[in-house]
C-alpha positions in Angstrom: 31.9 80.9 -131.2 33.4 84.0 -132.8 34.8 86.3 -130.2 33.7 89.9 -129.8 35.6 92.2 -132.2 37.4 95.4 -131.1 39.0 97.7 -133.6 41.7 99.8 -131.9 42.7 103.1 -133.6 45.7 104.3 -131.7 49.5 104.9 -131.6 52.2 102.4 -131.0 54.3 102.3 -127.9 57.7 100.7 -128.5 58.0 100.1 -124.8 54.9 97.9 -124.8 53.2 99.4 -121.8 50.7 101.7 -123.5 49.1 102.4 -126.9 48.3 99.6 -129.4 50.5 97.1 -127.4 48.5 97.6 -124.2 45.2 97.6 -126.0 45.8 94.3 -127.8 47.0 92.6 -124.6 43.9 93.9 -122.7 41.4 92.9 -125.4 43.0 89.4 -125.7 43.1 88.8 -121.9 39.4 89.7 -121.7 38.6 87.1 -124.5 38.0 89.6 -127.3 39.5 89.7 -130.8 41.7 92.8 -131.4 42.3 94.4 -134.8 44.2 97.7 -135.2 44.8 100.8 -137.2 48.0 102.5 -136.1 47.9 106.3 -136.1 51.5 107.1 -135.0 54.8 105.4 -134.1 56.5 106.4 -130.9 60.0 105.8 -129.7 59.0 105.4 -126.0 60.1 103.7 -122.8 59.1 104.0 -119.2 60.9 107.3 -118.8 59.9 109.4 -121.8 58.5 109.7 -125.4 61.7 110.1 -127.3 60.2 110.6 -130.8 56.9 110.5 -132.6 56.3 109.6 -136.3 52.7 110.3 -137.4 51.2 107.8 -139.9 49.9 109.3 -143.2 46.2 110.0 -143.0 45.5 108.1 -146.2 47.1 105.0 -144.7 45.2 105.4 -141.4 42.0 105.4 -143.5 43.1 102.4 -145.4 43.8 100.4 -142.3 40.4 101.2 -140.8 38.6 100.5 -144.0 40.0 97.1 -144.8 39.4 95.9 -141.2 35.8 97.1 -141.1 34.9 95.8 -144.6 36.3 92.4 -144.0 36.5 91.5 -140.3 34.0 94.1 -139.0 33.9 95.4 -135.4 31.5 95.2 -132.4 33.2 98.2 -130.8 35.8 100.7 -131.8 38.4 102.1 -129.3 40.2 105.3 -130.3 43.3 106.4 -128.5 46.2 108.6 -129.7 45.4 110.8 -132.7 48.3 113.2 -132.9 47.0 115.9 -135.3 43.7 117.4 -136.4 43.8 115.8 -139.9 44.1 112.4 -138.4 41.0 113.1 -136.1 39.0 114.3 -139.1 40.0 111.3 -141.2 39.1 108.7 -138.5 35.8 110.4 -137.7 34.8 110.5 -141.4 35.7 106.9 -142.3 34.1 105.4 -139.2 30.9 107.4 -139.8 30.8 106.1 -143.4 31.6 102.4 -142.8 30.5 101.8 -139.2 27.9 104.4 -138.2 26.1 102.2 -135.6 29.2 100.6 -134.0 29.8 102.1 -130.5 33.0 104.1 -130.1 35.1 104.5 -126.9 37.3 107.6 -127.1 40.3 107.9 -124.8 41.4 111.5 -125.4 45.1 110.9 -125.2 46.9 114.2 -124.7 49.9 113.6 -122.5 51.9 110.4 -121.8 52.5 109.2 -118.2 56.0 110.7 -118.6 54.6 114.2 -119.2 55.3 114.2 -122.9 52.6 115.8 -125.1 50.9 113.4 -127.5 48.3 115.7 -129.0 49.0 118.7 -131.0 47.5 121.8 -129.3 45.6 122.7 -132.5 43.9 119.3 -132.5 42.0 119.7 -129.3 39.1 121.5 -131.0 38.8 118.8 -133.6 38.8 116.1 -130.9 36.1 118.0 -128.9 33.9 119.1 -131.8 34.2 116.3 -134.4 35.1 113.1 -132.6 33.3 113.2 -129.2 29.8 113.7 -130.7 30.3 110.3 -132.5 31.4 108.5 -129.3 29.4 106.3 -127.1 31.8 107.0 -124.2 34.7 109.3 -123.5 37.2 108.5 -120.8 39.4 111.6 -119.9 41.6 111.9 -116.9 41.4 115.1 -114.9 44.0 117.1 -116.9 42.4 116.0 -120.2 38.9 117.0 -119.0 40.3 120.4 -117.9 41.6 121.0 -121.4 38.4 119.8 -123.1 36.2 121.9 -120.9 38.5 124.9 -120.2 37.9 124.7 -116.5 39.6 123.7 -113.3 38.6 120.4 -111.6 39.9 120.3 -108.1 37.2 118.5 -105.9 34.7 115.7 -106.0 31.9 118.2 -106.5 33.8 119.7 -109.4 34.3 116.3 -110.9 30.6 115.6 -110.8 29.9 118.9 -112.6 32.6 118.3 -115.1 31.3 114.8 -115.9 27.9 116.3 -116.7 29.6 119.1 -118.7 31.3 116.5 -120.9 27.9 115.1 -121.8 27.0 118.6 -123.1 29.8 118.2 -125.7 27.6 115.6 -127.5 28.8 112.3 -126.0 26.1 110.3 -124.3 28.4 109.0 -121.6 31.6 110.1 -119.8 33.9 108.4 -117.4 36.0 111.0 -115.7 39.0 109.4 -114.1 40.3 110.8 -110.8 43.7 109.2 -110.4 45.4 112.5 -110.8 43.6 113.9 -107.8 46.4 114.3 -105.2 46.6 112.5 -101.9 44.1 110.3 -100.2 43.8 106.5 -99.9 41.1 106.3 -102.6 40.7 107.0 -106.3 37.4 108.4 -107.3 36.0 108.2 -110.9 32.7 109.6 -112.0 30.5 107.9 -114.5 27.8 110.1 -116.2 25.2 109.1 -118.7 21.5 109.4 -119.3 21.0 106.9 -116.4 22.5 109.4 -114.0 25.8 110.3 -112.4 27.6 108.1 -109.9 30.9 107.9 -108.0 33.1 104.8 -108.5 35.6 104.5 -105.6 38.6 102.2 -105.5 41.6 101.9 -103.1 44.6 103.9 -104.3 47.6 101.6 -104.9 51.1 102.9 -104.1 53.0 102.0 -107.3 55.0 103.6 -110.1 53.7 101.0 -112.5 51.0 103.2 -114.0 52.2 103.5 -117.6 49.3 102.7 -119.9 46.5 102.8 -117.4 44.2 105.0 -119.5 44.7 102.8 -122.7 44.1 99.7 -120.7 40.9 100.9 -119.1 39.4 102.2 -122.3 40.2 99.0 -124.2 38.8 96.9 -121.4 35.6 98.9 -121.5 35.4 98.6 -125.3 35.8 94.8 -125.0 32.9 94.7 -122.5 30.7 96.7 -124.8 31.7 94.5 -127.8 30.6 91.5 -125.7 27.2 93.0 -125.1 27.6 94.2 -121.5 25.7 97.3 -120.4 27.8 100.4 -120.0 27.9 100.5 -116.2 28.8 96.8 -116.0 31.5 97.1 -118.7 33.0 100.0 -116.8 33.0 98.2 -113.5 34.5 95.0 -115.0 37.2 97.0 -116.8 38.1 98.9 -113.6 38.3 95.7 -111.7 40.7 94.3 -114.4 42.8 97.5 -114.2 42.9 97.4 -110.4 44.3 93.8 -110.4 46.7 94.8 -113.1 48.0 97.6 -110.9 48.2 95.4 -107.8 50.1 92.6 -109.6 52.4 94.9 -111.6 56.1 94.0 -111.8 59.1 96.3 -112.0 60.2 97.0 -115.6 62.4 99.9 -116.7 63.7 103.0 -114.8 60.6 105.2 -114.9 56.8 104.6 -114.7 56.5 100.9 -115.6 53.6 99.1 -117.1 50.7 97.4 -115.4 50.4 93.7 -115.5 48.0 93.0 -118.4 48.6 89.3 -118.2 47.2 88.6 -114.8 44.5 85.9 -114.4 41.1 87.5 -114.8 39.0 86.8 -111.8 35.2 86.1 -112.3 33.3 89.3 -112.4 29.8 89.4 -110.8 28.7 92.7 -112.4 28.3 95.0 -109.4 
């Protein structure tokens, strides 16, 4: 049987913990087939992003086009898009070649190390052009604050912010609460036409958090590609990430990667 196909449009992480490398590991471990269109090259390790080399927009378009017209895709995951022209190019070519394929947008703005990955001038393009095409957007708290222009500092504010993200034109939003300081729990908020709900998980004391956003978004995209309903795809993806955090090993001298290669436990859907 042909596996579910996920096209990943994102940047490369030379350290292997985030970006295209994390995406492909995640999709593969969840029994999907990963194809890719690389939008930027980064010289990156667990400590910092040392350099960024954007890929020419024409070549980004060509990568997407040849994959979609030959292999096809059951879901598209979009990660790092460094500049506005890249966002505009990706939005256009997908709307032309795969207008009905669901898109998961991880609005990558800042790396785990604190290095900026999105040009400040590109935020409006991301918000106004790409998000209305998406089936799901998965910002963390700092990213949602930039997209919405408001402070998010409580569970109640997260609930309001998740609903405000829907007003940007995206039918579903997963607002990730890992950046909320303190506490023994991590609270995410999932908002869609079906309603708004809190998703609560134990907070894991670890520095191995590099690539968590990429991993979660790609895991969700794999679930959607496999035909799972949104809420089930989100819960399975979050369970996969939780185990990847719990079983992470020490690599590097900074914020190390999660363990993408752990054995995937059976998921019962709720």
